[in-house]
C-alpha positions in Angstrom: -14.3 -12.5 -5.3 -17.7 -11.8 -6.7 -19.3 -9.5 -9.3 -23.1 -9.4 -9.3 -23.6 -7.1 -12.3 -22.1 -7.8 -15.7 -23.3 -7.7 -19.3 -22.8 -9.8 -22.4 -23.9 -9.8 -26.1 -27.3 -10.8 -24.8 -27.8 -7.0 -24.3 -25.2 -4.3 -24.8 -22.0 -6.1 -23.7 -19.1 -7.1 -26.0 -18.5 -10.7 -24.8 -20.2 -14.0 -25.1 -21.3 -15.3 -21.7 -18.6 -18.0 -21.8 -15.8 -15.6 -22.6 -16.9 -13.3 -19.8 -17.0 -16.3 -17.4 -13.5 -17.4 -18.5 -12.0 -14.0 -18.1 -13.6 -13.7 -14.6 -12.2 -17.1 -13.7 -8.6 -16.0 -14.7 -9.0 -12.9 -12.6 -9.8 -15.0 -9.5 -13.6 -14.6 -9.2 -15.7 -17.5 -7.9 -19.2 -15.9 -8.1 -20.4 -14.0 -11.2 -23.9 -12.6 -11.9 -24.7 -12.2 -15.6 -27.4 -9.6 -15.5 -28.2 -8.3 -19.0 -30.5 -5.4 -19.6 -34.1 -6.6 -19.6 -37.7 -5.4 -20.1 -40.8 -7.3 -21.0 -39.5 -7.8 -24.6 -36.5 -10.0 -23.6 -36.6 -11.0 -20.0 -37.5 -14.6 -20.6 -35.0 -15.1 -23.4 -32.1 -13.7 -21.3 -32.8 -16.0 -18.3 -33.1 -19.1 -20.5 -30.0 -18.2 -22.5 -27.7 -17.6 -19.5 -29.0 -20.8 -17.8 -27.6 -22.8 -20.8 -24.0 -21.9 -19.9 -24.2 -22.9 -16.2 -22.3 -26.2 -16.8 -19.6 -24.2 -18.7 -19.3 -21.9 -15.7 -18.9 -24.9 -13.4 -16.0 -26.2 -15.6 -14.2 -22.9 -15.0 -14.9 -22.9 -11.2 -17.4 -20.1 -11.4 -20.7 -20.1 -9.5 -22.9 -18.5 -12.0 -25.9 -16.4 -11.0 -28.5 -16.3 -13.7 -30.0 -12.8 -13.7 -31.3 -9.7 -15.3 -31.0 -6.0 -14.9 -34.4 -4.4 -15.2 -33.7 -1.3 -17.1 -35.6 2.0 -17.8 -39.0 0.5 -17.4 -41.9 2.5 -16.0 -41.4 2.2 -12.2 -44.9 0.6 -11.7 -43.7 -2.4 -13.9 -40.7 -3.3 -11.7 -42.5 -5.5 -9.3 -44.2 -7.5 -12.1 -41.0 -7.9 -14.0 -38.9 -8.9 -10.9 -41.5 -11.5 -9.9 -41.5 -12.9 -13.5 -37.7 -13.1 -13.5 -37.7 -15.1 -10.2 -40.6 -17.3 -11.4 -38.6 -18.1 -14.5 -35.5 -19.2 -12.6 -33.4 -16.1 -12.1 -31.0 -16.3 -9.2 -30.6 -12.5 -9.0 -32.6 -9.5 -10.0 -30.9 -6.2 -10.3 -32.7 -2.9 -11.0 -31.1 -0.1 -12.9 -31.2 2.7 -10.4 -31.6 6.4 -10.8 -28.0 7.2 -11.9 -27.3 10.9 -12.3 -26.1 10.4 -15.9 -29.1 8.8 -17.5 -32.8 9.6 -17.7 -34.1 6.9 -15.4 -37.7 7.5 -14.5 -38.2 9.1 -11.0 -39.7 6.6 -8.6 -37.5 3.7 -9.9 -35.4 3.6 -6.7 -38.4 3.5 -4.4 -40.2 0.8 -6.4 -37.0 -1.3 -6.4 -36.4 -0.8 -2.7 -39.9 -1.9 -1.8 -40.0 -5.0 -4.0 -39.4 -8.3 -2.3 -38.1 -9.9 -5.5 -35.3 -7.4 -6.1 -31.8 -8.3 -4.8 -29.6 -5.3 -5.9 -30.3 -1.7 -6.7 -27.5 -0.8 -9.2 -25.9 2.7 -9.2 -28.8 4.3 -7.3 -27.5 7.9 -7.7 -28.7 10.3 -5.0 -30.7 7.7 -3.2 -32.7 9.1 -0.3 -32.5 7.9 3.2 -36.2 6.8 3.0 -35.5 4.7 0.0 -32.4 3.2 1.6 -34.3 2.4 4.8 -36.8 0.4 2.7 -34.0 -1.5 1.1 -32.4 -2.2 4.4 -35.6 -3.7 5.8 -35.8 -6.1 2.8 -32.0 -6.8 2.8 -31.7 -5.4 -0.7 -28.1 -4.5 -1.6 -27.1 -1.1 -2.8 -24.3 -1.0 -5.3 -21.0 0.8 -5.2 -20.1 0.8 -8.9 -16.9 1.0 -10.9 -18.7 2.2 -14.0 -17.7 5.7 -15.2 -20.4 8.3 -14.7 -22.5 6.1 -12.5 -19.7 6.1 -9.9 -20.0 9.9 -9.3 -22.4 9.3 -6.4 -20.6 6.3 -4.8 -19.6 8.4 -1.7 -23.3 9.5 -1.2 -24.5 5.9 -1.6 -21.9 4.6 1.0 -22.8 7.4 3.4 -26.6 6.7 3.2 -26.0 3.0 3.5 -24.0 3.5 6.6 -26.7 5.7 8.2 -29.5 3.2 7.4 -27.7 -0.1 7.9 -28.0 -1.0 4.2 -26.0 -3.8 2.7 -23.5 -2.8 0.0 -21.9 -4.7 -2.9 -19.1 -3.7 -5.2 -19.7 -4.4 -8.9 -18.1 -3.6 -12.2 -21.2 -3.2 -14.4 -18.9 -4.6 -17.0 -19.7 -4.3 -20.7 -16.3 -4.9 -22.1 -13.0 -6.8 -21.1 -11.4 -3.5 -19.9 -14.2 -3.0 -17.4 -13.4 -6.2 -15.4 -11.7 -5.5 -12.1 -8.9 -7.3 -10.3 -8.7 -7.6 -6.6 -6.8 -4.4 -6.2 -9.2 -2.4 -8.3 -12.2 -3.6 -6.3 -10.5 -2.4 -3.1 -9.8 1.0 -4.6 -13.4 1.4 -5.7 -14.8 0.7 -2.2 -12.2 2.7 -0.4 -12.6 5.5 -2.8 -16.3 5.7 -1.8 -15.1 6.5 1.7 -15.7 3.1 3.3 -13.3 2.4 6.1 -10.8 -0.5 5.6 -12.4 -3.0 8.0 -15.9 -2.5 6.6 -14.5 -2.5 3.1 -13.0 -6.0 3.6 -16.4 -7.3 4.7 -18.2 -5.8 1.7 -15.6 -7.2 -0.8 -16.5 -10.8 0.4 -20.0 -11.9 -0.3 -21.1 -13.4 3.0 -24.7 -14.3 2.3 -26.8 -17.4 1.4 -29.3 -15.2 -0.5 -28.2 -16.4 -3.9 -27.7 -20.1 -3.3 -30.1 -22.4 -4.9 
């Protein structure tokens, strides 16, 4: 089990990184990305802070992915911030996509999908086929999300991904203990997006070397 998109008190989450990691371990996860909200003001601090709990994660049997979620920045800044994150040691770079319930700047999805340093486009809303095709060519994952509001367009995201050959991941976008998913909930989220059972099983298992150091 994996979750590539979670938040802690380093941004707007409720849990310390170690408590999040412990709770994920108990639920059966083996890979967790801590990807707190970042812009130029805090991106370096977040990466350094998460890195300090890597040994704690190992003690709990969790492969920790140090990361950030680049959030609400002007689209033109995405490439620079994503590269900076990777240069400073981030394992994973998530971009906060154009969800239909927040005022994300138009053009964010396209900038993320054309950036070689981006790994996941979170809750991309009504993503276009052109944007998804760009993501597919760069092996950027599109997110099927459990988060309320953001998940309104999961079916659209799954359909566009199927048509363009885009990779999908299922994430919680957790901010609080109640947001964390067990194995059954993860399956409900992906199946609820209209993904057939066989394909859903593949998506629920992270089969990639992309995030290994």
